[in-house]
SEKOL-518873 format. One line per 4 residues: number of its first residue (from 1); for each residue y, z, x of N, C-alpha, C. Coordinates in steps of 0.001 Angstrom, whole numbers, plus 500000, padded with zeros to 6 digits. Atoms other than C-alpha are relative to their C-alpha. Example, Ala and Ser with C-alpha at 12.3 -4.5 7.8 and 13.67 -1.06 7.14 Angstrom:
1) 498810:500000:500890:495500:507800:512300:501200:500000:500900 ~ 498810:499940:499180:498940:507140:513670:501090:500730:499230
//
This chain:
1) 500649:498831:499498:320575:468120:156393:500149:501163:499015 ~ 499783:498912:500964:322126:470524:153897:499109:499806:498778 ~ 500833:500281:501174:320335:468825:151006:498535:500298:500286 ~ 501391:499717:499633:316996:469024:152844:499749:501495:500056
5) 500142:498552:499934:317557:472702:153527:499985:500631:498622 ~ 499952:499453:501356:318443:473388:149903:498703:499717:499255 ~ 501226:500401:500692:315311:471561:148746:498777:500726:500554 ~ 501226:499531:499373:312801:472956:151249:500043:501414:500575
9) 499902:498683:499370:314110:476272:152611:499710:501100:498988 ~ 500275:498829:500839:312802:479522:151180:500364:501250:500793 ~ 499601:498769:499309:314367:482862:152083:498849:500995:499999 ~ 501032:498972:499887:311952:485482:153358:500583:501373:499679
13) 499327:498737:500259:314502:488267:152948:500840:499877:498729 ~ 499115:500070:501172:316566:489191:149897:501366:499437:500403 ~ 498657:500519:499743:319928:487480:149625:500939:501154:500323 ~ 499046:498932:499685:322791:489452:151144:500811:500387:498769
17) 499152:499548:501093:324882:491528:148789:501459:499930:500431 ~ 498564:500055:499727:328651:491467:148533:500458:501298:500658 ~ 499437:498828:499327:330493:493807:150877:501139:500530:499132 ~ 498943:499425:500835:332708:496197:148941:501344:499876:500716
21) 498675:500044:499381:336466:495904:149519:500273:501230:500861 ~ 499783:498777:499237:336461:499512:150725:499316:499908:501370 ~ 500718:500134:498723:333837:498810:153384:500611:498894:500845 ~ 499356:501095:499287:335474:495520:154310:501271:500497:500684
25) 498754:499456:499469:338716:497419:154837:499829:500898:501209 ~ 500233:499154:498828:337096:499549:157547:499868:499191:501290 ~ 500100:500821:498791:336858:496602:159939:501179:500277:500922 ~ 498959:499707:499021:338782:497317:163106:500142:498879:501021
29) 499908:501161:499111:338566:493855:164664:500888:498953:499342 ~ 499222:501092:500598:340824:490840:164190:499093:499127:499136 ~ 500791:500791:500932:339652:488741:161257:500724:498707:499658 ~ 499562:501301:500496:340065:485059:160516:499036:499637:498888
33) 500827:500366:501145:338760:484307:157032:500347:498576:499592 ~ 499819:501394:500396:338285:480624:156267:499191:499798:498734 ~ 500636:500087:501312:337538:480010:152605:500075:498592:499431 ~ 500072:501295:500659:336466:476924:150722:500436:500153:498545
37) 499437:499885:501338:338494:476484:147557:499125:499470:498882 ~ 500886:500551:501030:335730:474586:145752:498550:500427:500225 ~ 501358:499522:499748:332716:476607:146922:499338:500416:498701 ~ 500774:499540:501151:330005:477164:144353:499187:501246:500359
41) 500748:498831:499542:328561:480024:146413:500760:501302:499747 ~ 499179:498823:500289:331447:482407:145666:501189:499559:499156 ~ 498780:500290:500754:334540:482636:143511:501142:499990:501013 ~ 498982:500096:498949:337229:481355:145896:501231:500868:499744
45) 498804:499202:500294:340134:483075:144129:499734:501485:500224 ~ 500365:498594:499798:338338:486441:144124:499815:500294:501484 ~ 500207:499803:498555:337309:486016:147772:501337:500085:500723 ~ 498675:499975:499365:340891:485246:148782:500729:501299:499678
49) 499316:498772:500414:342305:488153:146789:499410:501223:500694 ~ 500664:498879:499333:339730:490547:148227:500358:500042:501478 ~ 499682:500050:498573:340350:489388:151794:501436:500447:500255 ~ 498588:499659:499779:344122:489674:151476:500293:501469:499709
53) 499715:498598:500331:344049:493115:149850:499226:500972:500890 ~ 500814:499083:499191:341211:494697:151858:500330:499900:501486 ~ 499716:500243:498582:342309:493186:155185:501434:499492:500148 ~ 498613:500461:499997:346123:493082:155142:500452:499374:501318
57) 499628:500576:498711:346284:492197:158850:499194:498748:500344 ~ 500840:501171:499744:343721:489404:158577:500782:498713:499782 ~ 499474:501334:500267:344557:485757:158732:499034:499352:499020 ~ 500830:500590:501050:343259:484167:155538:500464:498578:499761
61) 499699:501421:500184:343115:480388:155320:499089:499445:498921 ~ 500764:500597:501091:342020:478564:152171:500164:498489:500062 ~ 500006:501459:500088:341069:474898:152110:499690:499656:498538 ~ 500184:500162:501439:341607:474127:148405:498994:498919:499597
65) 500875:501110:500378:339643:470860:148399:498615:500092:500624 ~ 501270:499900:499276:336698:472091:150512:498899:500616:499151 ~ 501184:499405:500619:333202:472792:149257:499432:501039:500965 ~ 500625:499006:499126:330853:475389:150754:499585:499377:501335
69) 500310:500707:498752:330100:472739:153408:501283:499733:500786 ~ 498663:500138:499420:333634:473273:154726:499975:499609:501473 ~ 500030:500301:498564:332631:473119:158387:499710:498526:500273 ~ 500257:501425:499851:331363:469564:157954:501106:499137:499423
73) 498920:500743:500660:334306:468513:155804:501321:500079:500771 ~ 498731:499771:499298:337108:469909:157992:499773:500519:501425 ~ 500321:499445:498678:335715:470337:161521:501192:500097:500947 ~ 498861:499972:499080:338897:469454:163403:500988:501093:499625
77) 499055:498980:500449:341105:471710:161285:499476:501403:500285 ~ 500592:498688:499751:338692:474623:161589:500008:500307:501491 ~ 499973:499791:498545:338382:474156:165353:501407:500383:500457 ~ 498615:499686:499626:342178:474193:165638:500377:501416:499553
81) 499715:498645:500486:342442:477355:163498:499345:501051:500887 ~ 500727:499035:499165:339801:479145:165555:500644:500091:501375 ~ 499350:500009:498687:341440:478081:168826:501317:500774:499958 ~ 498711:499315:500143:344847:479277:167622:499801:501501:499807
85) 500274:498586:500282:343408:482554:166313:499545:500723:501264 ~ 500507:499376:498772:341522:483311:169531:501124:500140:501021 ~ 498864:499940:499075:344614:482495:171590:500930:501153:499628 ~ 499140:498900:500456:346691:484908:169460:499372:501357:500297
89) 500684:498726:499787:344088:487670:169702:499973:500341:501491 ~ 500061:499753:498564:343728:487268:173458:501377:500349:500572 ~ 498650:499715:499537:347532:487437:173854:500432:501423:499674 ~ 499629:498622:500406:347706:490833:172108:499474:501037:500941
//
């Protein structure tokens, strides 16, 4: 499905731009950042560094062996992380 989308999908709108660390740091909601360590869509090391510095209270999880299709590669682990995160947030 991903391959078909990459081959046949055309964006009608411009691609999103990167959110500045300063703007990212203004978020006032709990954040769970799940990053793919082998993504070709972003620089994983820069994304992790930005998330950790701009969002010091965020939970940042990196899957070093995951591609940008992380949700299909690690569905059980991601579901467990989300469940744990939501449980923690609801307990606060």
